[in-house]
C-alpha positions in Angstrom: -7.8 -14.0 -26.7 -5.7 -12.7 -29.5 -4.6 -9.7 -27.6 -3.7 -11.5 -24.4 0.1 -11.7 -24.8 0.5 -7.9 -25.0 -1.1 -6.9 -21.7 0.6 -9.9 -20.0 4.0 -8.5 -21.1 3.1 -5.1 -19.9 1.9 -6.3 -16.6 5.1 -8.4 -16.1 7.2 -5.3 -16.8 5.1 -3.2 -14.4 5.5 -6.0 -11.8 9.3 -6.0 -12.2 9.4 -2.2 -11.8 7.3 -2.5 -8.7 9.5 -5.2 -7.2 12.6 -3.1 -8.0 11.0 -0.1 -6.3 10.3 -2.2 -3.1 13.8 -3.7 -3.2 15.4 -0.2 -3.3 13.0 1.5 -1.0 13.5 -0.8 2.0 17.3 -0.3 2.5 17.1 3.3 1.5 14.5 4.0 4.2 16.6 2.2 6.8 19.7 4.2 5.8 17.7 7.5 6.0 16.5 6.4 9.5 20.0 5.8 10.6 21.2 9.2 9.3 18.3 11.0 11.0 19.1 9.1 14.3 22.8 9.9 14.1 23.0 13.4 12.8 19.8 15.0 13.8 18.6 13.2 17.0 22.2 12.7 18.0 23.3 16.3 17.5 25.4 17.4 20.5 23.2 20.5 21.0 20.4 18.2 22.2 22.4 17.1 25.3 23.7 18.6 28.5 27.1 20.2 28.1 26.8 19.5 24.3 27.9 15.9 25.0 25.8 13.0 23.5 27.0 10.8 26.4 25.1 13.0 28.8 21.4 13.1 29.4 19.2 15.1 27.0 18.5 18.7 27.9 15.2 19.3 29.7 12.3 19.2 27.3 14.5 18.2 24.3 12.5 15.4 22.6 15.1 14.7 19.9 17.7 14.0 22.6 15.2 11.8 24.4 14.5 9.8 21.2 18.3 9.4 20.6 18.5 7.8 24.0 16.0 5.2 22.8 19.0 3.1 21.5 19.9 1.4 18.3 16.4 0.1 17.6 15.0 3.6 17.2 16.7 4.1 13.7 15.2 0.8 12.5 11.8 1.8 13.7 12.2 5.2 12.0 13.1 3.4 8.8 10.0 1.3 9.1 7.9 4.5 9.6 9.4 5.9 6.5 8.6 2.7 4.6 4.9 3.0 5.6 4.8 6.5 4.3 6.6 5.8 1.1 4.7 2.7 0.2 1.4 4.3 1.1 2.1 7.3 -1.2 3.2 4.9 -4.0 0.0 2.8 -3.7 -2.2 6.0 -3.6 -0.6 7.0 -6.9 -1.0 3.6 -8.5 -4.6 3.3 -7.3 -5.3 6.8 -8.5 -4.1 6.0 -12.0 -6.1 2.8 -12.0 -9.2 4.7 -11.1 -8.9 6.9 -14.2 -9.2 10.5 -15.1 -12.6 11.2 -13.7 -15.1 10.0 -11.1 -15.4 6.2 -11.1 -19.1 6.2 -10.1 -19.9 8.7 -12.9 -17.9 6.6 -15.4 -19.7 3.4 -14.5 -23.1 5.0 -14.7 -22.3 6.5 -18.1 -21.1 3.1 -19.5 -24.3 1.5 -18.1 -26.4 4.2 -19.8 -24.7 3.6 -23.1 -25.0 -0.1 -22.8 -28.8 0.3 -22.1 -29.0 2.1 -25.4 -26.8 -0.5 -27.1 -24.2 2.1 -28.0 -21.1 -0.1 -27.7 -18.8 2.1 -29.7 -19.6 5.1 -27.5 -19.0 3.0 -24.4 -15.6 2.0 -25.6 -14.8 5.6 -26.4 -15.7 6.5 -22.8 -13.2 3.8 -21.7 -10.5 5.4 -23.8 -11.3 8.8 -22.1 -11.4 7.4 -18.6 -8.2 5.3 -18.9 -6.9 3.3 -15.9 -7.4 -0.4 -14.9 -11.2 -0.3 -14.5 -11.6 1.2 -18.0 -9.2 -1.3 -19.4 -11.2 -4.3 -18.0 -14.5 -2.8 -19.1 -13.2 -2.1 -22.6 -11.9 -5.7 -22.9 -15.4 -6.9 -22.0 -16.9 -4.6 -24.6 -14.6 -5.8 -27.3 -15.6 -9.4 -26.5 -19.2 -8.2 -26.6 -18.7 -6.9 -30.1 -16.9 -10.1 -31.2 -19.8 -12.3 -29.8 -22.3 -10.3 -31.9 -20.8 -11.8 -35.1 -20.0 -15.3 -33.6 -22.2 -17.8 -35.5 -21.2 -21.0 -33.7 -22.3 -20.2 -30.1 -25.7 -19.7 -28.4 -26.5 -16.8 -26.2 -25.6 -18.5 -22.9 -22.2 -19.5 -24.3 -21.6 -16.0 -25.5 -22.4 -14.5 -22.1 -20.0 -17.0 -20.5 -17.3 -16.0 -23.0 -17.8 -12.3 -22.2 -17.8 -13.1 -18.4 -14.6 -15.1 -18.8 -12.9 -12.3 -20.8 -13.7 -9.8 -18.1 -12.4 -12.1 -15.4 -9.2 -12.7 -17.3 -8.7 -8.9 -17.8 -9.4 -8.4 -14.1 -6.8 -11.1 -13.3 -4.2 -9.1 -15.3 -5.1 -5.7 -13.9 -5.9 -6.1 -10.2 -2.8 -7.9 -8.8 -0.7 -4.8 -9.6 -3.0 -2.8 -7.3 -2.3 -5.1 -4.4 1.4 -5.3 -4.9 3.5 -3.8 -2.0 0.4 -3.9 0.2 2.0 -7.0 1.8 4.9 -4.8 2.9 2.6 -2.4 4.7 0.7 -5.4 6.2 4.0 -6.9 7.4 5.1 -3.6 9.0 1.9 -3.7 11.1 3.3 -6.7 13.0 7.0 -6.1 12.6 6.7 -2.5 13.9 5.0 -3.7 17.1 7.5 -6.5 17.6 10.5 -4.2 17.1 9.0 -1.8 19.6 8.6 -4.6 22.0 12.2 -5.7 21.5 13.3 -2.1 22.3 11.1 -2.1 25.4 12.7 -5.3 26.6 16.3 -4.1 26.0 15.4 -0.8 27.8 14.0 -2.7 30.8 17.1 -4.9 30.9 19.2 -1.8 31.2 16.8 -0.3 33.8 17.0 -3.4 36.0 20.8 -3.5 35.4 20.9 0.0 37.1 19.0 -1.4 40.1 21.3 -4.5 40.3 24.4 -2.6 41.4 25.8 -3.6 44.7 25.6 -0.2 46.1 22.9 2.5 45.7 20.9 2.2 42.5 22.3 4.0 39.5 19.6 6.5 38.9 21.0 7.7 35.6 21.1 4.1 34.3 17.6 3.5 35.6 16.2 6.6 33.9 18.0 5.9 30.7 16.7 2.3 30.6 13.1 3.3 31.3 13.4 6.1 28.7 14.7 3.7 26.1 11.9 1.3 26.8 9.1 3.9 26.5 10.6 5.6 23.4 10.8 2.2 21.6 7.3 1.3 22.7 5.9 4.6 21.5 7.7 4.5 18.1 6.7 0.9 17.5 3.0 1.6 18.3 3.0 4.7 16.1 4.5 2.8 13.2 2.0 0.0 13.5 -0.9 2.3 13.9 -0.1 4.3 10.8 0.5 1.0 8.9 -2.9 -0.3 9.9 -4.7 2.9 8.9 -3.0 3.1 5.5 -3.6 -0.6 4.8 -7.3 -0.4 5.5 -7.7 2.8 3.5 -5.8 1.3 0.5 -7.7 -2.0 0.6 -11.0 -0.2 0.8 -10.0 1.8 -2.4 -9.1 -1.5 -4.2 -12.4 -3.0 -3.1 -14.2 0.0 -4.6 -12.4 -0.6 -7.9 -13.3 -4.3 -7.8 -16.9 -3.5 -7.1 -17.0 -1.0 -10.0 -15.6 -3.7 -12.4 -18.1 -6.3 -11.1 -21.0 -3.8 -11.5 -20.0 -2.8 -15.1 -19.2 -6.4 -16.1 -22.7 -7.5 -14.8 -24.2 -4.8 -16.9 -22.4 -5.9 -20.0 -23.5 -9.5 -19.6 -27.1 -8.6 -18.8 -27.3 -6.2 -21.7 -26.0 -8.8 -24.1 -28.4 -11.5 -22.7 -31.4 -9.2 -23.0 -30.7 -7.9 -26.5 -29.8 -11.4 -28.0 -32.6 -13.6 -26.7 
């Protein structure tokens, strides 16, 4: 297609921006997690005698979380990553959907196609904006080109329109799925980091039992607390990541279905009006 290089360049620039966003977000979230752990959870007021070396005050959950050990800030950073990347994907998918209801837009385009009003359908795409509208508009442009193409039969023209829609989809859709891999990775990594914290906490707990004299109850309690805090934080991070990943993929699937539905309508309309 004559206009292929331009959208390709735009998508490459968007992809680079998204990669830069991911590269910056990951270390920033870890740093914020460390700061929260050290200055908020580790605030002396959360502990007996205002000493972070002592046990947390009764019912002070921030102090309890601080006693979870050095893996807690990493897990907190991962939790922040899930939140930040999920919000970023919601914004991107929202822009891809367009300015109005996607279902209403597709139905309106189908109605205009049925009346063979291609120009009005393209105008609706301009109003809607977003990835779905861009793909449909690309198919409509190809539709209009095929109407004046003298060297191809109807089947070849339908295949040309279908190929154009597929190419436009290939340019648009990967941007929607970018950074979803980060969320998917955090599903597993969050659980594994929580498990690592659980193991280190249990090592400390058994270390308290291994003393030659009476068991060190403080060391035992601290070790078990560290294990449970890391377990809870890891499970919470993974749970949120799974929920967000499934919600986002379902939204992308909805966009893909809308493109397929509209693309099928374009091809069927051309085939029925150019027999």
